[in-house]
Every structure is written in structure tokens, then in C-alpha cells.
C-alpha positions as CSV (number, residue, x, y, z in Angstrom):
1,N,-2.4,-14.2,11.5
2,Q,-0.3,-16.8,9.7
3,T,-1.2,-19.5,7.3
4,E,1.2,-22.2,6.0
5,T,2.2,-20.2,3.0
6,L,1.0,-16.6,3.6
7,A,1.6,-14.0,6.3
8,C,-1.7,-12.0,6.7
9,T,-1.6,-8.5,8.1
10,R,-5.3,-7.7,7.9
11,T,-7.6,-8.7,10.7
12,R,-10.8,-7.3,9.1
13,A,-12.5,-8.0,5.8
14,F,-13.1,-5.5,3.0
15,E,-16.7,-4.7,2.0
16,K,-17.2,-6.2,-1.5
17,L,-19.3,-3.9,-3.7
18,E,-20.7,-5.0,-7.1
19,L,-20.9,-1.8,-9.2
20,G,-22.4,-3.0,-12.4
21,K,-20.9,-4.3,-15.6
22,M,-19.0,-2.8,-18.6
23,T,-19.3,-4.3,-22.1
24,Y,-16.2,-3.8,-24.1
25,F,-15.9,-5.4,-27.6
26,G,-18.8,-7.6,-26.9
27,E,-17.4,-9.0,-23.6
28,E,-18.9,-8.2,-20.2
29,Y,-16.6,-7.3,-17.3
30,G,-18.0,-7.0,-13.8
31,I,-17.0,-3.9,-11.9
32,Q,-16.1,-4.8,-8.3
33,Y,-14.7,-2.6,-5.6
34,Y,-13.4,-3.9,-2.2
35,N,-14.3,-0.9,0.0
36,P,-11.5,-0.4,2.6
37,S,-13.5,2.3,4.4
38,V,-15.0,-0.3,6.7
39,D,-11.6,-0.7,8.3
40,P,-10.2,2.5,9.8
41,M,-6.6,1.2,9.5
42,A,-6.9,0.4,5.8
43,Q,-8.8,3.7,5.1
44,R,-5.7,5.6,6.2
45,N,-3.9,4.4,3.0
46,C,-6.5,6.1,0.8
47,T,-5.9,9.8,0.0
48,G,-8.5,12.1,-1.4
49,I,-8.4,13.1,-5.1
50,S,-10.8,14.8,-7.6
51,G,-12.1,17.3,-5.1
52,G,-12.5,14.8,-2.4
53,N,-15.3,12.7,-4.0
54,A,-12.9,9.9,-5.0
55,N,-9.7,8.6,-3.3
56,S,-6.5,6.9,-4.3
57,C,-7.9,3.4,-3.5
58,M,-10.7,4.0,-6.0
59,E,-8.3,5.2,-8.6
60,E,-6.0,2.1,-8.0
61,A,-9.0,-0.2,-8.4
62,A,-10.0,1.6,-11.6
63,S,-6.5,1.4,-12.9
64,L,-6.3,-2.4,-12.2
65,F,-9.7,-2.9,-14.0
66,C,-8.7,-0.8,-17.0
67,S,-5.4,-2.7,-17.3
68,R,-7.4,-5.8,-18.2
69,L,-8.9,-4.1,-21.3
70,I,-6.7,-4.2,-24.5
71,P,-6.6,-1.5,-25.8
72,P,-7.9,0.4,-22.8
73,P,-10.8,2.8,-23.6
74,E,-10.0,6.6,-23.6
75,N,-10.2,8.1,-20.1
76,C,-10.9,4.7,-18.7
77,V,-9.2,5.3,-15.3
78,R,-10.7,8.7,-14.8
79,D,-14.2,7.7,-15.8
80,L,-14.2,4.5,-13.8
81,T,-12.8,6.3,-10.7
82,A,-15.7,8.8,-11.0
83,H,-18.2,5.9,-11.4
84,I,-16.8,4.0,-8.3
85,A,-16.9,7.2,-6.3
86,S,-20.6,7.9,-7.2
87,Q,-21.6,4.3,-6.5
88,V,-19.8,4.2,-3.1
89,Q,-21.6,7.5,-2.3
90,A,-24.9,5.9,-3.2
91,V,-24.2,2.8,-1.2
92,D,-23.3,4.9,1.8
93,Q,-26.5,7.0,1.5
94,K,-28.6,3.8,1.3
95,R,-26.7,2.5,4.4
96,L,-27.8,5.6,6.3
97,D,-31.4,5.2,5.1
98,G,-31.6,1.6,6.0
99,K,-33.2,0.0,9.0
100,E,-30.5,-2.7,9.5
101,T,-28.5,-1.3,12.4
102,Y,-25.1,-3.0,11.7
103,S,-25.1,-2.0,8.0
104,R,-26.3,1.5,8.9
105,L,-23.4,2.1,11.2
106,G,-20.9,0.3,8.9
107,L,-20.2,-2.4,11.4
108,E,-21.1,-5.5,9.4
109,M,-17.5,-6.2,8.7
110,D,-16.1,-4.6,11.8
111,A,-15.8,-7.3,14.4
112,P,-12.4,-8.9,14.9
113,G,-12.4,-12.7,15.4
114,R,-11.5,-12.4,19.1
115,S,-14.6,-10.3,19.7
116,L,-16.9,-12.9,18.1
């Protein structure tokens, strides 16, 4: 896929998850995670950490989020990585309990443009 100014290598979308907000020095910061696990190709780039509950993609997202906070809170990356992991696990559990077939199977973002 090519645009006029960018070369795109992805053919599938990430799943955007809103994982709450953090208030720091009176300012609210939304915690968002773009879940690559809906794309088997992107998921290969994520390696397990912290006993397998979290992965390197979650840690990278936490690190990016914490870099926006000056000064960063103590244990920000570790704590936020654990939060993201627990929330993704909760989302996955709800997905399995749901009645919406495409969401349940994780297919809502899984159709390439040609298939549509």
C-alpha cells in the first residue's frame, strides 16, 4: 500500500483499547493501547515478559506513555505494563463471553481490503 508521502506496510488495523485515565499533577491522561494481537503478523513482534502476562508491545506502549510525564512517576513503566496486561486480559475474557460472533473470534479487524 502506498500513499503520496508514506509507504504503508500494514494491511490490517490495530484494535484500539481505551484503558482508563491517569491523573498526574492535576492533568488527566488517557491510557490507550493499540492491540496488535488482532494481526498474527504484528503479534510476532511481541515477546512475552513478566511471567507471560505482559509482552514487549505492552511495555513499549507503557514506556511511550510514561515518557510524556515529567518527571515520570516511580515504577511508571512497570505498573502501567501490568495495568495494560490486566485490562487486555479482561477485554479478551469479555470477548469470549460475548454474543457478537466477530468480536468473540477476534475477527472484527481481520478482513483485508481485498476480501471486503
